[in-house]
C-alpha positions as CSV (number, residue, x, y, z in Angstrom):
1,M,130.2,100.8,92.7
2,T,127.4,103.5,92.9
3,S,125.5,105.8,90.2
4,L,122.6,107.6,89.7
5,R,121.0,108.8,86.1
6,L,117.7,109.9,85.3
7,L,116.8,109.6,82.2
8,G,117.2,113.4,79.8
9,V,118.5,115.0,82.9
10,T,122.6,115.8,83.4
11,T,123.6,115.0,87.2
12,I,125.4,118.3,88.7
13,V,127.7,117.8,91.5
14,C,127.9,120.9,93.4
15,T,131.1,121.6,94.5
16,L,131.5,123.3,98.0
17,L,131.1,126.7,96.6
18,C,126.9,125.4,96.0
19,A,124.7,127.6,98.0
20,A,123.0,125.7,100.6
21,V,119.4,124.4,99.9
22,P,116.4,123.1,101.6
23,A,115.3,120.1,102.5
24,R,113.0,118.4,99.9
25,A,109.8,117.8,100.9
26,A,108.6,114.5,101.3
27,S,106.3,112.9,98.3
28,P,103.4,110.5,99.1
29,A,105.1,107.5,100.2
30,L,104.6,103.9,98.2
31,V,105.4,101.6,101.2
32,V,106.9,97.9,100.4
33,D,106.7,96.0,103.3
34,L,109.2,92.7,102.2
35,A,108.0,91.0,105.8
36,T,104.4,90.1,104.7
37,D,104.0,86.9,102.2
38,T,100.7,86.9,100.6
39,G,100.9,84.7,98.5
40,P,101.7,83.2,95.2
41,L,101.5,85.1,92.1
42,K,98.2,84.5,90.2
43,Y,99.2,86.6,87.0
44,G,95.5,86.7,86.7
45,A,95.4,90.4,85.3
46,T,97.2,88.9,82.3
47,G,93.7,88.2,80.4
48,F,91.6,89.3,77.1
49,L,88.8,89.9,75.9
50,Y,89.0,89.3,71.7
51,G,92.3,89.5,72.5
52,L,92.9,86.6,70.3
53,G,91.8,86.7,66.2
54,N,93.3,83.5,64.6
55,D,95.9,81.1,65.0
56,G,99.0,83.9,64.6
57,I,97.2,86.8,65.0
58,P,98.5,88.1,67.4
59,T,102.1,86.4,67.1
60,D,102.8,83.5,69.5
61,T,105.7,85.5,70.9
62,M,103.4,88.5,71.6
63,L,101.4,86.3,73.8
64,A,103.6,84.0,75.4
65,A,106.1,87.0,76.9
66,L,103.2,87.6,79.0
67,K,102.4,84.4,81.1
68,P,98.8,84.6,79.8
69,Q,96.1,83.1,81.9
70,V,92.7,83.6,80.4
71,T,91.1,84.6,77.3
72,A,87.5,85.1,76.9
73,Q,86.2,84.8,72.8
74,K,83.2,83.9,71.1
75,A,81.3,80.9,70.5
76,P,82.2,77.8,67.9
77,D,81.5,79.4,64.8
78,G,79.6,82.1,66.4
79,L,78.3,85.2,64.2
80,Q,78.7,88.3,66.5
81,H,82.5,88.6,65.4
82,P,84.3,87.5,62.4
83,N,87.3,86.3,64.2
84,G,88.2,85.1,67.5
85,D,86.4,81.8,67.7
86,A,87.2,79.8,70.8
87,L,88.0,76.5,68.8
88,Q,90.4,78.2,66.4
89,V,92.2,80.2,68.9
90,A,92.8,77.4,71.4
91,P,95.9,75.9,69.7
92,M,98.0,79.3,69.7
93,F,96.5,80.5,73.3
94,K,98.0,76.7,75.0
95,R,100.9,77.0,73.1
96,A,101.9,80.1,74.6
97,G,101.3,78.7,78.4
98,G,97.5,79.8,78.9
99,R,95.5,78.3,81.5
100,D,91.7,79.1,80.8
101,I,89.4,79.7,77.7
102,Q,86.4,81.4,78.6
103,V,83.5,80.6,75.3
104,Y,80.9,83.8,75.5
105,M,77.9,81.5,74.0
106,Q,75.5,84.3,73.4
107,D,78.2,85.6,70.6
108,I,76.6,83.2,68.5
109,Y,74.3,85.6,67.5
110,R,75.2,88.6,65.2
111,E,73.4,91.3,66.8
112,W,74.0,93.6,69.1
113,P,72.5,93.6,71.5
114,Y,71.6,89.7,70.9
115,E,68.7,89.1,69.2
116,N,65.9,87.7,71.5
117,L,64.8,84.6,69.9
118,G,63.3,82.9,72.9
119,I,65.1,80.7,75.2
120,D,64.2,77.4,73.2
121,D,66.2,78.7,70.2
122,Y,69.3,79.3,72.6
123,L,69.0,76.1,74.4
124,A,69.7,74.4,71.0
125,K,72.1,76.8,70.4
126,V,73.5,75.9,73.4
127,D,73.1,72.2,72.7
128,T,75.3,72.3,69.2
129,M,78.2,74.7,71.0
130,A,78.3,72.5,73.6
131,R,78.9,69.2,71.9
132,K,81.4,70.9,69.8
133,I,83.2,71.9,73.0
134,V,83.1,68.2,74.3
135,A,84.2,67.1,70.7
136,D,87.5,69.3,70.8
137,P,90.7,68.1,72.2
138,Y,90.9,71.3,74.8
139,R,87.7,70.7,76.2
140,T,89.3,70.6,79.6
141,S,90.8,74.3,78.8
142,Y,86.9,75.7,78.3
143,V,85.1,77.6,80.8
144,Y,81.2,78.1,79.6
145,V,80.0,81.7,79.8
146,P,76.4,80.9,79.2
147,F,75.1,84.6,79.1
148,N,76.8,88.1,78.9
149,E,75.5,91.1,80.5
150,P,71.4,89.5,81.1
151,D,70.9,92.5,83.7
152,Q,70.8,94.5,80.7
153,I,70.2,91.8,77.5
154,W,66.9,89.7,77.7
155,Y,66.8,90.0,81.3
156,Q,66.7,93.6,82.0
157,G,64.5,94.3,85.0
158,N,63.7,90.5,85.3
159,L,66.1,89.0,87.5
160,N,63.9,86.1,88.2
161,G,63.3,85.6,84.6
162,L,66.9,85.3,84.1
163,L,67.4,82.6,87.4
164,D,65.1,80.2,85.3
165,A,67.2,80.8,82.4
166,W,70.2,80.2,83.9
167,K,68.8,76.8,85.7
168,R,67.7,76.2,81.9
169,V,70.8,76.8,80.1
170,Y,73.1,74.9,82.9
171,Q,71.5,72.3,83.2
172,K,71.5,71.4,79.3
173,I,75.4,72.1,79.4
174,R,75.7,69.5,82.2
175,S,73.4,66.9,80.5
176,I,76.0,66.9,77.3
177,D,79.2,67.5,79.1
178,P,78.9,66.6,82.7
179,A,82.7,68.0,83.8
180,A,81.8,71.1,82.4
181,R,83.2,74.2,84.3
182,I,80.3,77.1,83.8
183,A,81.0,81.2,84.6
184,G,78.1,83.4,85.8
185,P,76.2,85.4,85.9
186,N,78.3,87.6,84.3
187,F,76.4,91.2,85.2
188,A,77.3,94.3,83.3
189,S,78.6,95.5,86.8
190,Y,78.6,94.7,90.5
191,R,74.8,94.3,91.7
192,A,75.0,93.2,95.3
193,A,71.6,92.8,95.7
194,D,71.2,90.6,93.1
195,Y,74.0,88.4,93.2
196,R,73.2,87.6,96.8
197,T,70.1,86.8,95.1
198,F,71.4,84.7,92.1
199,F,73.6,83.1,94.5
200,T,70.9,82.1,96.7
201,Y,68.9,80.9,93.9
202,A,71.4,78.7,92.3
203,K,72.4,77.1,95.5
204,T,69.2,76.3,96.5
205,N,68.8,74.6,92.7
206,N,71.8,72.8,92.6
207,V,73.3,75.6,89.4
208,L,76.1,77.3,91.1
209,P,78.6,78.5,89.0
210,D,81.9,77.1,89.2
211,V,83.4,80.4,88.5
212,T,82.3,83.8,89.2
213,T,82.8,86.6,87.0
214,W,81.2,89.9,86.4
215,H,82.3,93.2,84.4
216,E,84.1,96.3,86.3
217,L,83.8,99.2,83.3
218,G,83.5,102.1,85.4
219,N,84.9,104.6,87.3
220,D,83.4,103.2,90.3
221,F,86.5,100.6,90.2
222,F,89.1,102.8,91.1
223,T,87.3,103.7,94.5
224,S,84.8,100.3,95.1
225,W,86.6,97.2,93.7
226,Y,87.6,96.4,96.8
227,D,84.1,96.8,98.3
228,H,82.8,94.5,95.4
229,H,85.3,91.8,96.2
230,A,84.5,91.7,100.1
231,D,81.0,91.7,99.4
232,Y,80.9,88.8,97.1
233,R,82.4,86.7,99.6
234,A,80.6,87.5,102.7
235,I,77.6,86.4,100.3
236,E,79.4,83.0,99.4
237,T,80.4,82.8,103.7
238,S,76.5,83.7,104.4
239,L,75.0,81.1,102.1
240,G,77.4,78.1,103.2
241,I,79.1,78.5,99.7
242,S,82.8,77.3,99.2
243,P,84.8,80.3,97.5
244,R,84.3,80.1,94.1
245,P,87.3,81.5,91.3
246,I,86.1,85.1,90.3
247,A,86.9,86.1,87.0
248,I,86.5,90.0,86.2
249,N,86.7,89.1,82.5
250,E,86.1,92.5,81.0
251,Y,88.0,95.3,82.5
252,A,88.8,98.6,82.0
253,R,86.8,101.8,80.7
254,F,85.9,102.9,77.1
255,S,88.1,105.3,76.4
256,G,91.1,106.2,78.2
257,D,92.7,102.9,79.5
258,L,93.8,100.6,77.1
259,G,97.1,100.5,76.0
260,V,98.1,103.4,78.9
261,P,100.9,101.8,81.5
262,G,99.8,104.2,83.8
263,N,95.7,103.3,84.3
264,L,96.6,99.6,83.5
265,V,98.8,99.4,86.5
266,Q,95.6,100.4,88.5
267,Y,93.6,97.5,87.7
268,V,96.8,95.0,87.3
269,T,97.4,95.5,91.1
270,R,93.9,95.4,92.1
271,F,93.4,92.0,90.8
272,E,96.5,90.7,92.1
273,N,96.0,91.7,95.4
274,S,92.7,89.8,95.2
275,K,93.8,87.0,93.8
276,V,91.6,87.2,91.0
277,D,91.5,86.3,87.1
278,A,90.7,89.3,84.7
279,C,90.1,90.0,81.0
280,L,90.8,93.4,79.3
281,A,87.8,94.7,77.5
282,Y,87.2,94.5,73.5
283,W,85.9,97.9,73.1
284,T,88.2,98.1,69.3
285,T,89.5,95.9,67.6
286,A,90.2,91.6,67.6
287,G,93.1,89.8,68.2
288,A,95.5,93.1,69.3
289,L,94.9,91.7,73.2
290,N,92.9,94.8,73.6
291,D,95.1,97.3,72.4
292,L,98.8,96.0,73.5
293,V,100.0,95.1,69.9
294,T,99.8,97.4,67.0
295,R,101.1,95.8,63.7
296,N,100.5,91.8,64.8
297,S,103.9,92.1,66.8
298,Q,105.0,95.1,67.7
299,A,104.4,96.5,71.3
300,T,102.8,99.6,72.7
301,G,103.2,100.9,76.0
302,G,101.0,99.2,77.7
303,W,102.6,95.5,76.8
304,W,105.8,96.3,78.0
305,L,103.9,96.6,81.7
306,Y,102.1,93.3,81.4
307,K,105.8,91.3,80.0
308,W,106.4,92.7,83.6
309,Y,104.2,91.7,85.5
310,G,104.5,88.1,83.4
311,E,108.0,88.4,84.7
312,L,107.7,88.8,88.5
313,S,108.3,85.5,90.5
314,G,108.5,84.2,93.8
315,H,105.7,85.3,95.9
316,T,103.9,88.7,96.2
317,V,103.8,91.2,99.2
318,T,102.1,94.0,100.8
319,V,102.2,97.5,99.1
320,T,100.8,100.2,100.9
321,P,99.7,102.9,98.5
322,P,99.4,106.8,99.5
323,T,95.7,106.3,99.7
324,R,93.8,102.9,100.0
325,N,91.6,104.0,96.7
326,G,93.8,106.5,95.2
327,S,95.2,106.5,91.7
328,L,99.2,106.0,92.6
329,Q,99.2,102.2,92.8
330,G,102.0,99.3,93.1
331,L,102.3,95.3,93.5
332,A,105.7,93.9,94.2
333,A,107.1,90.3,94.1
334,L,109.8,89.1,96.2
335,D,111.8,86.2,95.3
336,P,114.2,84.7,97.8
337,A,116.1,82.0,94.8
338,R,116.7,84.8,92.4
339,K,117.9,87.6,95.5
340,Q,115.9,90.3,93.8
341,A,112.9,92.4,94.6
342,R,110.2,93.5,92.0
343,V,107.7,96.7,92.1
344,I,105.5,97.5,89.7
345,F,103.6,101.0,90.0
346,G,102.2,104.1,88.4
347,G,99.2,106.3,88.2
348,S,98.1,110.2,88.7
349,L,94.9,111.4,88.5
350,N,94.9,112.6,85.1
351,V,97.7,111.2,82.4
352,T,99.1,114.7,81.9
353,D,100.0,115.0,85.0
354,T,103.5,115.1,86.4
355,Y,103.9,113.8,89.9
356,S,106.9,112.5,92.7
357,T,106.4,109.6,95.1
358,D,108.7,107.8,96.9
359,V,109.5,104.4,97.1
360,V,109.8,103.1,100.4
361,V,111.2,99.3,101.1
362,K,110.7,98.1,104.3
363,N,111.7,95.1,106.5
364,M,114.5,94.2,104.9
365,G,115.7,92.4,107.3
366,A,113.0,89.6,106.1
367,A,115.3,89.5,103.1
368,S,118.5,89.1,104.5
369,Y,120.3,87.7,101.9
370,L,119.7,91.1,100.0
371,G,122.3,93.1,102.2
372,G,123.0,96.1,104.0
373,S,123.6,97.9,100.8
374,V,121.4,97.4,98.1
375,H,121.5,98.0,94.1
376,V,118.3,99.8,92.4
377,T,117.3,100.2,89.2
378,V,113.8,102.1,87.7
379,W,112.3,101.2,84.2
380,G,110.0,103.4,83.0
381,V,107.3,102.8,80.0
382,N,105.0,105.9,78.6
383,S,102.4,105.3,76.5
384,T,102.4,105.2,72.7
385,G,98.7,105.1,71.7
386,L,98.7,102.7,69.1
387,N,102.0,103.0,67.9
388,A,105.1,100.7,68.9
389,S,106.9,101.2,72.0
390,P,111.1,101.4,72.0
391,G,110.3,99.5,75.2
392,P,111.4,100.7,78.5
393,A,113.9,103.0,79.5
394,L,116.2,103.1,82.0
395,I,115.5,106.3,84.3
396,H,117.2,105.6,87.7
397,E,119.9,103.5,89.3
398,G,121.8,103.4,92.6
399,D,122.8,102.1,95.4
400,Y,121.3,102.5,98.9
401,T,122.5,102.1,102.3
402,V,120.0,99.9,104.5
403,S,119.4,102.0,107.6
404,G,116.4,100.6,110.2
405,G,115.9,98.0,107.9
406,Q,114.2,100.1,104.8
407,I,115.8,102.2,102.1
408,T,113.8,105.2,100.5
409,V,114.1,105.2,96.7
410,P,112.9,109.1,96.0
411,L,111.7,109.5,92.4
412,T,110.5,112.8,90.4
413,G,108.9,113.9,87.3
414,L,106.9,111.0,86.7
415,N,104.5,110.5,83.9
416,G,100.8,110.2,84.8
417,A,100.9,108.1,81.7
418,A,103.6,106.1,82.7
419,A,104.0,102.8,84.5
420,Y,107.2,102.0,86.4
421,Q,109.3,98.8,87.7
422,L,111.8,99.3,90.5
423,I,114.0,96.5,90.9
424,V,116.3,95.6,94.1
425,T,119.1,93.0,94.1
426,P,122.1,93.2,96.4
427,N,124.9,95.9,96.2
428,T,127.0,93.6,93.6
429,D,126.8,96.1,90.4
430,L,130.1,96.5,88.5
431,T,128.8,99.0,85.5
432,P,125.5,100.8,84.7
433,A,123.4,98.5,83.5
434,G,124.0,99.6,79.9
435,P,122.3,100.9,76.7
436,A,119.1,100.1,75.5
437,T,120.3,97.7,73.3
438,R,122.4,95.4,75.7
439,Y,119.7,93.1,77.9
440,Q,121.5,92.0,81.0
441,A,120.7,88.1,82.0
442,E,120.2,88.8,85.9
443,Y,116.8,90.6,84.9
444,A,115.9,88.4,82.2
445,A,113.1,85.6,81.8
446,L,114.7,82.3,83.5
447,G,113.8,78.9,83.2
448,G,114.8,74.9,84.4
449,T,117.8,75.5,86.9
450,A,118.7,78.7,85.8
451,R,119.5,81.0,88.5
452,V,121.0,84.1,89.6
453,T,123.0,83.9,92.8
454,Y,125.1,87.0,93.4
455,G,128.3,85.1,94.4
456,P,132.0,86.1,94.6
457,N,132.8,86.3,90.5
458,T,134.3,89.0,89.1
459,G,134.2,90.8,85.8
460,Y,130.5,90.7,84.9
461,S,128.8,94.0,83.7
462,G,125.8,94.8,85.1
463,T,124.6,93.3,88.8
464,S,125.2,89.6,88.2
465,F,124.6,86.8,85.6
466,S,122.4,83.8,84.9
467,E,124.4,80.5,85.8
468,G,122.5,77.0,86.5
469,Y,124.1,75.5,83.3
470,G,126.2,72.9,84.4
471,G,124.7,69.0,85.0
472,S,121.2,70.5,83.1
473,S,119.8,70.5,80.1
474,T,116.5,72.9,81.1
475,A,118.6,75.6,81.8
476,A,117.5,78.8,80.0
477,T,117.8,82.7,79.8
478,T,115.6,84.1,77.6
479,F,115.9,87.8,76.5
480,V,112.7,89.8,75.4
481,V,114.2,92.4,72.8
482,T,112.9,95.2,70.3
483,A,114.2,95.4,66.8
484,P,113.1,98.1,65.0
485,G,112.7,97.1,61.7
486,D,112.4,93.5,59.7
487,G,116.2,92.3,58.9
488,Y,119.5,91.5,60.4
489,Y,120.8,92.0,63.8
490,N,124.0,90.7,65.8
491,L,123.4,89.1,68.8
492,G,126.8,89.8,71.1
493,L,126.2,86.8,73.5
494,R,128.5,87.5,76.5
495,Y,129.7,84.2,78.6
496,S,132.5,82.8,81.2
497,A,133.2,79.2,80.4
498,G,136.2,78.4,82.9
499,P,137.3,74.6,83.9
500,Y,134.5,72.3,85.1
501,T,134.7,68.9,86.3
502,G,133.4,66.5,83.4
503,A,132.9,69.3,81.0
504,P,135.2,69.7,77.7
505,Q,137.4,73.3,77.1
506,N,134.9,74.4,74.5
507,R,131.1,74.7,75.3
508,A,127.5,74.7,73.4
509,A,124.4,76.5,74.3
510,R,121.2,76.4,72.0
511,L,119.8,79.8,70.5
512,V,115.9,79.8,70.6
513,L,114.3,82.4,68.4
514,N,110.4,83.3,69.0
515,G,109.9,79.5,70.3
516,S,112.2,77.6,68.0
517,A,115.2,76.1,67.5
518,L,117.4,77.9,65.4
519,T,120.9,76.9,66.2
520,D,123.7,75.5,68.5
521,L,126.2,77.8,69.4
522,T,130.0,77.1,69.5
523,L,131.3,79.1,72.9
524,P,135.2,78.4,73.0
525,G,136.4,77.8,76.8
526,T,137.4,81.0,79.3
527,A,140.5,80.7,81.4
528,D,138.5,80.5,84.7
529,W,135.0,81.5,85.7
530,N,135.6,85.2,86.1
531,T,137.0,85.6,82.6
532,W,134.2,86.7,79.8
533,N,134.2,86.0,76.0
534,T,131.4,87.3,73.4
535,V,129.9,85.6,70.9
536,T,128.2,87.2,67.8
537,T,125.8,85.5,65.8
538,K,123.9,87.3,62.9
539,V,120.3,86.5,62.8
540,F,117.2,87.7,61.0
541,L,114.5,89.3,63.6
542,Q,111.0,90.5,62.4
543,A,109.8,94.2,63.3
544,G,108.5,94.4,67.1
545,V,109.1,92.3,69.8
546,N,111.6,88.7,69.7
547,R,111.9,85.8,72.2
548,I,115.8,85.1,72.4
549,G,116.2,82.0,74.4
550,V,119.6,80.4,75.0
551,H,119.4,77.1,76.5
552,A,120.9,74.4,78.0
553,F,120.0,71.3,75.5
554,T,122.9,68.4,76.6
555,T,123.0,65.1,78.3
556,D,126.5,66.0,79.4
557,D,128.2,69.0,80.3
558,R,128.8,70.7,77.0
559,D,126.5,73.4,77.9
560,A,128.0,74.0,81.2
561,V,128.4,78.3,81.2
562,N,127.2,81.4,82.9
563,L,125.3,84.1,80.9
564,D,126.6,87.6,81.7
565,Y,124.4,89.7,79.0
566,L,123.0,90.0,75.3
567,D,124.1,92.7,72.8
568,V,121.3,93.4,69.8
569,T,122.5,95.7,66.8
570,A,121.3,96.5,63.6
571,T,123.9,95.5,60.9
572,T,123.6,94.6,56.8
573,G,122.9,91.0,55.1
574,T,121.5,89.8,51.8
575,I,117.5,90.2,51.8
576,T,116.5,89.9,48.0
577,A,113.1,91.1,46.7
578,Y,110.7,89.9,44.3
579,E,107.8,92.1,43.3
580,A,104.3,90.4,42.7
581,E,104.0,91.7,39.7
582,S,106.5,91.1,37.9
583,G,106.2,89.0,34.8
584,A,108.1,86.2,36.0
585,N,105.3,84.8,38.3
586,V,102.6,83.0,37.3
587,R,98.8,84.1,38.1
588,G,96.0,81.9,38.0
589,G,92.4,82.9,37.6
590,T,91.3,85.9,39.2
591,A,94.3,87.2,40.1
592,V,95.4,90.5,38.3
593,I,97.9,93.4,39.2
594,G,96.2,96.5,40.5
595,A,97.9,100.1,40.9
596,N,98.3,101.1,43.9
597,S,101.0,104.7,44.6
598,A,101.5,102.7,48.5
599,A,102.8,99.7,46.9
600,S,106.6,99.0,46.4
601,G,106.8,99.7,42.4
602,G,103.5,101.0,42.9
603,S,101.8,97.8,42.0
604,Y,100.6,94.3,44.2
605,V,98.2,91.4,43.0
606,G,95.0,90.7,44.5
607,Y,91.8,88.7,43.8
608,I,94.2,86.5,45.2
609,G,92.1,83.3,46.4
610,K,88.0,82.3,46.7
611,G,88.9,79.3,44.2
612,A,92.0,76.6,43.7
613,A,92.8,78.3,40.4
614,N,93.1,82.1,41.6
615,I,96.8,81.5,42.9
616,L,100.2,83.8,42.8
617,R,103.1,82.3,42.3
618,F,106.5,83.7,42.8
619,T,109.3,81.9,40.5
620,G,112.8,81.9,40.5
621,V,113.3,83.0,44.0
622,N,116.7,82.1,44.6
623,A,118.5,80.4,47.6
624,P,121.8,80.5,47.8
625,A,122.0,77.4,49.8
626,A,119.7,75.1,51.3
627,G,118.4,75.7,54.1
628,R,115.7,77.7,56.6
629,Y,114.5,81.5,55.5
630,R,112.6,84.0,56.6
631,V,110.0,85.6,53.9
632,V,109.5,88.8,54.6
633,I,105.4,89.2,52.7
634,T,104.5,93.4,52.5
635,Y,100.7,93.2,51.6
636,A,97.6,95.3,52.3
637,N,94.1,93.7,54.0
638,G,91.6,96.2,54.9
639,E,88.5,93.9,54.9
640,L,85.8,94.6,57.0
641,G,83.3,91.7,57.7
642,E,79.8,91.3,58.8
643,G,78.7,90.9,62.6
644,A,77.6,93.3,65.1
645,T,76.7,96.6,64.4
646,N,78.4,98.3,67.4
647,Y,81.6,100.4,68.5
648,N,84.1,97.6,67.5
649,S,85.3,97.4,63.6
650,N,84.8,94.3,62.8
651,I,88.0,93.6,60.8
652,V,88.4,90.0,58.8
653,D,92.3,88.7,59.0
654,R,92.7,87.1,55.6
655,Y,94.6,83.9,55.5
656,A,96.0,82.6,52.3
657,D,97.4,79.0,52.0
658,V,101.2,79.3,51.1
659,S,103.4,76.5,50.0
660,V,106.9,76.5,48.8
661,N,108.2,74.2,45.4
662,G,104.5,72.8,45.5
663,G,105.0,70.9,49.2
664,A,102.3,71.1,51.7
665,A,100.6,74.2,52.6
666,T,101.5,76.4,55.8
667,R,98.0,78.7,56.5
668,V,99.2,82.2,57.3
669,Y,97.2,84.4,58.6
670,F,97.1,88.4,57.5
671,R,96.4,90.6,60.4
672,N,94.2,93.8,59.0
673,T,96.1,96.7,57.9
674,L,92.9,99.0,58.7
675,G,92.9,100.2,55.2
676,W,93.5,98.8,51.6
677,S,96.6,101.8,51.0
678,N,98.5,100.3,54.2
679,F,101.1,97.8,53.0
680,R,102.6,96.1,56.6
681,T,104.9,93.1,57.0
682,T,104.3,89.2,57.9
683,V,107.3,87.2,59.0
684,M,106.8,83.4,58.0
685,T,109.8,80.6,58.1
686,A,110.2,78.6,54.7
687,D,113.0,75.5,54.1
688,L,114.3,76.6,50.7
689,R,116.7,74.4,48.2
690,A,119.6,75.9,46.9
691,G,118.8,77.3,43.5
692,A,115.5,78.6,42.0
693,N,112.6,77.8,44.4
694,T,108.6,78.7,43.9
695,I,106.5,79.9,46.5
696,E,102.7,79.8,45.9
697,F,99.8,82.0,47.3
698,G,96.4,80.4,47.6
699,N,93.0,80.4,49.3
700,T,90.4,77.8,48.4
701,T,87.6,79.5,50.3
702,A,88.2,83.1,50.4
703,Y,90.2,85.9,49.0
704,G,94.1,86.4,50.2
705,P,95.3,89.8,50.7
706,D,96.4,92.2,48.3
707,V,100.7,90.7,48.3
708,D,103.0,93.4,47.2
709,R,106.4,91.8,47.1
710,I,108.0,89.5,49.1
711,Q,111.9,89.5,50.8
712,I,114.0,86.5,51.3
713,A,116.4,86.1,53.8
714,A,118.3,83.5,55.5
715,A,117.4,82.8,59.0
716,L,121.3,82.8,60.0
717,G,123.1,85.5,58.5
C-alpha cells in the first residue's frame, strides 16, 4: 500500500490535463548513513539540573518514559532552594531507571552567588554532606560535584586558589568516602587553557576528577561544541590521562531553548554524537524536568522529543547535516533486531522559520532486511511553551523504492520550533498509521522478548505488530498515550491469539498502568494468527501522559499473543465529587473554610497541617464495591520559599499525609500551582472498602495545600 498524507494539506492528484510544472529544486540534505555504526546509544542528553523537585514531582511516568541517565540536584539539606534535595529524590530517580545523581555540594549555601565564608567553613560542610551520602542506601549512584562555576564564584581570576581548594576538598571527600566519584572542575564555560592547567595540577597531585564537567550555556555552543570536546580529549591524551566520562551538567541558553523542540534537538544530537552526558539548565522552576513538564503530569512539546530519544534502539549511525555547525541537526539509530531505522531531526536559524529538507538515507544495503522498497512515517511535534502538548502529529507517510542504495524523503513546510521523527521500516504497511488516538505496537517501546519481525502475517493495521509473547514471561509492549483530562477512557487492544502448542484456546495478558499492575486481560482465542480481535477495557487515566503496558506474566503460554495496536478514546463513567467545605466533613484545629471564586462551589479548606490536630477529614466517601480507586484531589498551592534570590522562583511543593479509614498515611506531594487561585489536580490511588469511607489530610510539621474537593473513581470502570 502506498499513501502520502501531509498534516493540514489535501493532496490533489493531477489528471493528464494538468500543466507541466518545473522540477523542484533540491533542498538542503540531511544524510543518514546506515553503513556506519557509531556505537551503542548513550541517551546521555536526557539529564536535568533540579529537574526533580520532590518524590513524585514530576510523576514517575513523566520521568521513566524518557530513559533518564543523569540528574544534578542540591546538596543534602542544602539551603539554596526549598526542594530538589539529592537524597530525597533519589528513590524516584532510581525507580525510573536513572543512573547517576550529581550532588551540587555548594548548594548547601543559601545565597547566589554562594556566600564565601572561607575554605574551612566549606570543608566542615563537606564533611557533614559526605557522611550523609555514605549512609544513604543509594550511595553508589551519587557523584560529588564540589564546585559550581568556580571560575566565576569564589575563584574568579584566581585559578591557583581554586587548585588548592580543589585538592583540599577532594581529599576530604576521599577520606570519608574512599569509593567516591568526584566531578569537576565544573566551569561556567569551556576554558581551554584553564582546563589544561587544572588537569596538569590534578594529575600531579593525584586529585583527578572521575567525571569531567563544564557548562554549555552560550551561543558559542552551536558553533564550537565539537571543538570544545576535541580540545578536552586532546588535553587528556597529551597528559597521559585515561579518558574521563564527560558530563555537561548545565546546557541550554537562559531563554528560548527550554521546552522548544527545534532548539533542543540541536543539543541532543551533538551530545549523543559525542557520547557524553548532559543536563538541561535550571532557569525556571524545580521539579518540571526543566520545562518539559507542566502541571506535573502533562507534557510540553519538548518532552516528546526526549521521549523519542529514549525510545531509540539498536546503535547510532552517522548523520551528516547540511553544514557541520548549522542549525539543522539530526540523530539516527538502526535496530537490526527490530528492522527499523529512526531519525530525529530539526532546527532552523530562527524558531519562526519555515524550511525544507531532503532526508537522504543511504547505504541501505547495510540493512538489507529493510528490503528494496521501504515504508516511511514522519512525525512532528511543535513547541507549546509551558502549555500541554497534544503530542506528535503524523505529517508524512509513504512508500519509497530504494535506488542506488538510498532513498530521499523530501519534506517541506517544516517549522523551526518543531522537532521531527522519521521511521523507516520494510514496506509491509496494510493501512495508514491511523488516527491520533491509535498507538501502533510496532512503534511502541518493547521490553523483554517482545519484538517486531515484519513476517508474512496479514490482517494487521499499520506496518506490523509486536510478538514474542509465546514462551515468555518478560515480553512487554508499552504505549505512551495522552489523556486530555482526568477521566475514563476505553482502551481497545487489538490482538491475535491463534493456535500455539501448549497454549489454551483463550489467552491472557497483564495490563500495567503507569508502572503498576492494573488487571489481567482475558483475550479470547482467534481462529488463526491472521485473525484479529479487539478487547476493550474501561480505565481511569490522569490528565496528561500515561504509560500503558501489555505484559506477559505467566510461566506457561496462556499469554501467547500478538499485539497490533491500542485505541484510546474518552468515555463516561461514575465519578463522585466531595466538596472540602461540606458540613459532613471534619475540620480540626486551624483548618478553616475559605472563599475563592476559582474553587469549585466558591470555597476550599485551607490551613491544613503544621500540627497533628489541623486536619481535614472527608466522611461518607462511598464506594459501591471494595477495590482500588483513584482519588482526584483538586488543590491550590502558591507558596514561595526561602533560598537564593535570583532568577529562579523558589516554589514549595507542599505535601499532605493522606490516610484512608484511619490506616497508615501516604505522603503526597502537590506540585506548586504558581498562585493560590490556580486550582489543579493530582491523582492518588486508594483501596476503599464497600460503603462509607473516610479520607483524611494532615501534616504534622508544615502546611499542606488548600483543598478544594476530591473525586472518587474506580480504577477500572
